[in-house]
C-alpha positions, 0 to 999 in steps of 0.5 A: 500500500502506498503512503497517503494522508488519509486512511484506506477504506475497507474496500481498498484494504480488501482489494489490497489483501486479495491482490497480495494473497491471490485469493478472491475478494469475497474470500478475503471479506469472509475472513475479515467478517469471521475475525470480527465475529471472533472478536465479538464473541471473545469480548462478549456481553458478560463482563470482561473479555480479551482477544489477541490478534497475534503479533498486532494488538491485544483487545480487552473489554474492561468493566468501569464502575459507576461514579457518583456526582461530585464537587470539584474545581474547574482547572481553567476558571478555578471556580467550584463546580459539580461534575455529573455522575457517570453510569457503569459502562464497558470500555474497550482498550486496544494495546499494541504488541511488540511487533506492531510497535516495531512496524512504526519505526 
């Protein structure tokens, strides 16, 4: 793939992989869809989950607890204010693995 200022589209990525592997574009799309399904199943709806794309990234779902409403000081205006409460939520963290970090050099 050539370097460009904007990110490649899904269609461009699928076409590039199909050309590089010699597989039909439909098969490459099916593999990507299967990978998406595996990630969805691993992260799941029940609590925390982890999925690793070997050599690239580690994807983890972390359950964050609810936070109560609280008083604090606005760092810009130095005036007291009330920060709103946040509900419990699931957050996705994506961490690069060593091989991916090496690609960025």
